[in-house]
N, C-alpha and C positions, 0 to 999 in steps of 0.2 A: 484975842481967842477968834476960833471957826466958830462964824454966825451958823444959826439952828438951819440957815436954808441949803448954806455948803454943808452941813453934817449931811443932812437930808438927801443932798447927791451923793455922795461919800455912798451913806447907806443903800440907796439905790443901785447905783453901780455894784456895789461889793453882790449885794442878796439877788442882783439880777444874775452874776456870772456865776457863783460861788454855789454849787448844786449836792447833794448828799446824797447817800441813798436812804428812800424808807424801811420799815420793819415789812420784811416781803409780804405779809398783808395786805398791803396797801396796795401791792402791784396789781392794775385790774386785767380781767382775763383774755381782754382783745387785746391784739396784735400790736405791737408796741409803733412809736412813731420814730422814725430813723431807724438808725442802729444801736444808738446808746440811750434807753428811757430812763430818764430819771428824773427824783421829786426836789425839790427844794426843803433844805432844814430848817423850818424856820426858828428852830429855836437857834440858830445859828444867829437869824437876823436879830435876836433877841440880845445876843451878847454883845454884836457890835452894836445895837442901840446902847447899851448901857456903856460899851467905851465909847462911846462918841456922846457921850451927857445926854441922849432921849430917853432916856429911861423916867418912867414917870411923867412922858408926856400928854398936855392937851392940847388937841388938833382944832385949828379953827374952826368958827363957824361956817358954815352950815352943819358939820360933824358932832353929830350927839353922840356926848362921850357914854359910857356905861359903866358898870364898876363889877368886880368879878365874882359877886352873886346871881349874876345872868346865870354863868356858868357853873355852878354848884348842883352836885349829885341830885340826879334827879330819877324818874322810874327808868330811866331806858340811858345809861353814861347821863350825857350833861342835858340831856331832853326827856320830854316826857313819852315821845311815842319813836317807834323805827321809822325808816324813812318810808315813803311810800312804795308801794310796787308800779312796776313798769314806768319808771321814770321817763322824761321826755330824751330825745336825740340818742336812746339808747346806752345811757351811761349807764354804767355796773351800778347794781344797788349794793352787793356787799361792798364794795370800797367806798361807797358813798355814806353808809353806814357806820362806817367804824373813822372815816375822816368827818363828818357831822359831826358824830355821838358819843368817840372814845378818843379823842385827839385834840390837841392844842396847838402841834407845833408843825407836825408835816404835812405834806400836799399830794394831791395826784400827781403822778411824775411829767417833767414841763412837756410843753404839746398835748398832753393827752388830751385837749376838748377837739383835736384837728383829726383827731382819729374814731370820733362819733360821727354821726351825721347831721351835727350841729350846724355849722358854715352853711351845707344846701337851705336844711330846713329854716336859719335866722335867715336868710337871704331872701328865702318866698315871704315869712311873714314879713319881714322889713317892705318887702316891694308891695304887699297885701294892705298893712296897715301903717306903713312910715317908722313902725317901732318894733322891739323884741323886747317882750316882759319876760323877768327870771322868777319864779316862783319857790321859796323854801321849801328842799326835798322832803323836809318832816312837815311842814304843817300845811303847804300850800298858800301860803299868804305872800305876796308880792314884795321881791326884795330890791330888784333893781329894773328902770325901764333905761334903753340904749337903741341907738344911739342921741343924745342931747346937745347940741352946739357942735354937732359934726356930723359927717358922714358914716354909710354902715361901713366904706372901706377904709376911712379912719379908725375906726373903732376897730375892726379887723385885725392893721397892719399894726397899731398900739399893743394890739393882746397877743400877735405874733412875735412883737419884739421885746416882749417879756417874758411870754413861756406861758402864761395865764392869763383868762379872759378880764382886763382893766377895764376898771369904770371910775368915773370921776366923781366928785361931789353931786352937781346935778342930777347925775343916775340914780344915784341911791334914794330908796322909798325910806328916811327919817323915821315913819311912824313903827319902823318896824328893825332896822339895822341900827345896829351901836358898835361903837368903836371904844377897844379898853387902851389904859396908860400905857400897853405895851404895846400898841398897834393891832392886837387881834382882834379883824372883824368879825361880829358875830351877830345873830339873828337874837332880837329880845327874847326870844323863847328858849335860846339855848344852843342853837345849832351854831357849830363851827365854819364860818365860810373861807378866811383867807387871810391875809393882812395888810393894813396902809403901807406901804413903801411909798413915801413924798416923792415928787422929783424938784424941779428947779421949777414947776409950772404951779403946785400943788400936791395934795392929799391926792395918792393914786392906789385906788383899792385894788390887790390883785388877789382875785376869787376862785376857788376850787368848783368847774364845772358842774363835778357830782353835788355840789352842795346847793346848788341853783337850780338845778334842771326837774323839779317837781311841777306836777299839774297843778293850776290852780283851785284852791278849796274854795268856802263858801263868800270868803271875804278878799279873794282873786276876782 
């Protein structure tokens, strides 16, 4: 029988390699990165998890598990409010609102984050404070702080390798983030963030930049 770690590695490789086209409304208005901007069909990842026997997965601590009630219908899709105006790093607000609040499977296209001002401004923030803070695009609550246990260069290199900003367990603010049994990563307030696609070293949270481009709220 294939071990859980081996299954996770296969899932990670497949999800990183196979891409699908998101609905046309999910394509940001900014210029695309490279010649073939694409977006990961997270539904395919869910199917692979089922095929590999990973459905109903309970991820090891410090990951905090959540249930489907978090993503129940609310005033604005799965959230109480739409995304903020004037998101950080020039992230596209229309794309952000659809991915954050009216979506469970699709993502911004692979490499989208490199078409924004993120890399430049994140490096400036890192040089000044030694870390980069990422806030919920709906609520402004802090969700991730990176890099931790690695350098800025290593954080960027892993994110480039997988196509989306990629976080490890110690970089997640677990008071405000939950992981569902199908691997979907969400905020405790119902914002779709991305998916947990583990590799051989552990959980790896592949997150849409548009979901974590908020400005800090009162709790931030």
